[in-house]
N, C-alpha and C positions, 0 to 999 in steps of 0.2 A: 436140871438135864436139859439138854436143850435136843431136840428134833430135828435132823433133815435129811429133806428125800431130794432123789436124784445127784446123789453125791458121784454118781461114775461121770456124769455129762458137765459141758464146758462151764457152764455157770456155778452150778452148785458146787464144784470142786473146790472154784476159785472162793465162795463164800466159805466150805472147809478151812483153806487157808487162812483168811481173816479171821473165823472163829480161835481158828488155833494160836493168832499172834497176839487177839485179845484176852488172852488168858482161857480160851476155851478149851480142854484137852480131855482128859477121861469122864467129860461129863453131857458128849456128843455120842447122841445113838444116831448112824447114818443109815441110808432105807436104800436097795438101788434091787435090780437082777442079779446085779455083778456075774452074767454068763460072755460080755464081753471082754476077754480078757485084756484085748490089747488098749481100753480106756481104765486100767486099773492104775497106769502112770499119773495118773491123775490128782490123785489120791493117795498115790507112794507116800511113803513115809511122816504120813502126816496121823496126828492123835486121834483118838476115837475111844469111845468107850464100847461100844457093841456093832456090828455090821447085825443089818436083821434084812431079809431076803424081803423085796415086795409082793410076794406073793404070800405070806405069811405076817406080815408088817399088821394088817388090819386087825386080825385078833388080837395079837400080842398087845398092839394101842388100846384096843377095847376092855383090855382085861388087866392089861399092868397097874401097878398097886404104887409104880416107882411117879415121883413129884416131877413133873415137868415144867417146865419153866416158859419153852417157847418151843412153835412149830414153826419149822419153812417149808413150804413144801412147794417144790420147784420140780419135782419128777413127775413128769409128762412121755405120750406119745408126741414129737414137733415135727414129724417127715410135712411137710407141708405138700406136698405131693399126693400124697396117700387120697386114696378115696373111701376108703375101709372107715363108715362111719361107726360102725360096731366096736371097735378098740379102741377107737377114741368116746364113746360115750361109755367105754367098760373104763380104761385108764385115767382119761383126761373130766370128765363129768362124774359117774358116781363112784368110782373112788375119791377123789376129790370131796361129796358130798359128806363118806363116811367118814373123812378125816376131820371136814365141819362138823359135823353132831359131834363128836365127841371133844373137840375142844370148848362148841356153846356148852356141853353138857360139865363138863370140869374148868370152865371160864379159863383155858387155857387160851396165850396171846396165837394169833395165826397171822404168818404173813404167808405168800400164796402166787405163785407165776400167772397170771394173763398173759395179754400180750396184742401189740399194737397190728396186728392181724386184724384183730374185731373191728377194724375201723374198715374193712374193705378198698373202696376206690376213694373214699374219704369223701364220699358226696354231703354227710353229716359233718364234717370236719372232721376234726381230734382231740377234739375235748374230752377230758377224765369225769365231764359233769353224769352223777347217776340219772339224769335224765334222759339220756340220747344212747343207755342201752339196748333197750327194747326196739329203736330205731334200727340199730348199724345193721347193714346186711354183709356180712364175711364174703372172701370170695373163694374160700376151700375148706374143708369138711375141720381140719385141724383148729381154726379160729372159730369156727362155728362151735364146735365144743367150747373151746376158749371162753365166747360171748355166752353161752348157754349157761355157762357155770356161777358166771359173773351176774347174768338176768338171777338166776336161783336163790344165789347168797341176796341178791334187796332184796328180793322178797319174801327169805325170813323174818320171823316176828323177835326171834330168839336169837343172838348172836352173842358169840366172845366178845367181853371189855372191850377188845383194842384187836382190830383186824383189818389186813390191807391186802389188796388185791393190786399187784407188779406188772401194767402197762407197758412190759419191753419192749422197746422199737429195735432200730438194728444195731443190735449189742456185738462188740469185736474184742478181740482179745485174745491172751495166751490163755491154753488147755480147749482147742478145740480141735488138737491135730486129728481126731478122731471122726471127723463131722464129716468128711469125704462130703459129696455134693453140698450137704448143706451146711459148710463153713461159710464163713464172711468172705465176703468179692475179697479184702485185704489178706487174705489165706492164700486164693487163690491166684491172686495178682501174684504176690511173691513167688511162687513155687514156677508160676508160668514164668515169670523174668528169670527165675534161675535157669530154667529147660531151655527156653528158646528166646529168651533178651528180648521180649514185648508181653503186652498184656492183650487178650481179647476180650473186649467186651460187647454186650447184648445191643443190636442194634432196636431204635425205638418201631416200635409196631403200632403207635397211636400219634394222631395228627395232633399237632401242639409242639410234640418233645420230638429236639435233634436227638441223633444218637450221641448219646453218653450224656445227655442232659436230665433224663431220668434221676429224681432227687430222692432224697431219704434221711430222715434223722437219725443217723449214727453216733451212737452212742460207747464209750470203751469203757469196759467191764469194771476197772477200779473206780468209775464215775457210779457204776450202779452198786459198787460195794459200799463207797460212801454213803448213800443216799439209805441202803438197806440200815448201816451204822447210824445211822441220824435216826431213823423210826426205832432201833431196837434202843436207843438209849433215851429216848422222849415220849415214852408210850403213856405217857401222863398226861401230856401236852400236844400231842398230834392227833388229830380228828382219826378217825378209822376213815376207810372206802376203799374207792378206787384212785389210783395215781397213776400218771404218765412218768417212763423212764426212759427220755429223751434227754435232749440240749435242747429242745426250742428252736434248733436252725437247722433247717437241712441243705443236706450239701450235696452236688450232684455225684455220679459215678466216675464222671471226668476228673473231677478234684480228687476224688478215692487213688483213682489210680497212677495217678500224677504224681499225687505224694509219696506214694510208697515207692516210686522210681527214686524220688527224692531221698528217701529217709535210706535208700539203698545206694546211694551216689550214682545215680547212672542218670541216661536224659530219656525222658517218655518216649515211646516209641507205642502205640495203643491204633490196634484194630478191631473191627466191630462185624460180627457174625450175628447170624440169625437167631434170634431169643427161641428155644424148645418149644415145639408143641403143645407139651404137658403141661406148661407152665404159662404160657399168652396170655389164657383167659382171666387168669388169675395175680394176673404181676400189679402189683403198684406202683404207680407212675411216681406217687407223690406223697409222702409222710413227714409231717413235723409236727414233734409234742409240744402241745396246747401247755405249757410249765407253770401256768398261775396259781393253782393248786396245790402246786407242792410251795411254790414260794409265799407264797401268803398267807395261806394254812395252816401249812404244816412248820411252816416257816426257817424252809431250805435256803442258807444263801452261799453255800461252798459253788468256787468257779467249775465250771466243768473245761473237762482237757479240751482245745480247739482239737479238728480232724487232724491236724499238720503234729500237734504235740501228741495225740494216738498213738497215730499212727509209727512214726520214731521211734516212741519208748516200746511198740509192741515189735517191730521191727529188730529193732535194735540189741536189746534186752532181752530177747524171746527168740523169735522166729531164727535168728541168722546163730547164735547159741543154741540153739531148741534147746532151752530149758522151758521147766512148768514152773507156774503160777503158785 
């Protein structure tokens, strides 16, 4: 049996599709709060064994006698603009600690979601080395909660035989229809072009960066699934630890916007607007994953989608026909 938390979300619902496509049907227990019914389409018509509400899952997990082969813990509060540290501590830190504890006691393999937001402004680089975790200075409460859990994990003497913390960079792709303001820039670009014929990008408010030249490591969700598949299928040979989930190549937001126009067979029309005050101080102007650990230690050799390839697939096969993955 596989337990998947955060199934209503963007990445979690894509993981469920992948599990179904790879033979996991009535042996998947999915966890979420399920109260936002508009997110149900993310997992509609997919095979699961049982739906368990987030509020009762921990007790269920701590007392179940069923055999669990793997836990994929993607559920979290992910709003990077929120300053409610109490809810982040409750859902992202303490909730995850209890899952970790059960997995350790029963030696259940655990894959959990961390974030590239933990790297803050990048002053310590973007290496997934465990040594830099205590030095990192995240820029918002969400990122702090993720880094706090990573740091706690690394201090534990007892661990599951296999565990992976996934430091997700800027993931984009199908099933993010529900994310509103938190959706990827590709998603917003597509809909702005549809409604106005142009795209508005944030101006730069930092010296050294021209408008539109802010850079992020954008990774297509299908590459995320490919990396997860590699870890799931190679638990005996892949070292446990924190791993970056990026491509290793930063691209500009202007590149992203132009690629979206191209995927829609339109001429680029880009305007620049002021960045909202509430995110200005915590905005990451540059991220680029160091992927050497994944390649050299985990032996992952697959080629990543280029930004242009990923956007084309996302726009033409999902956004335009309004399809889910």
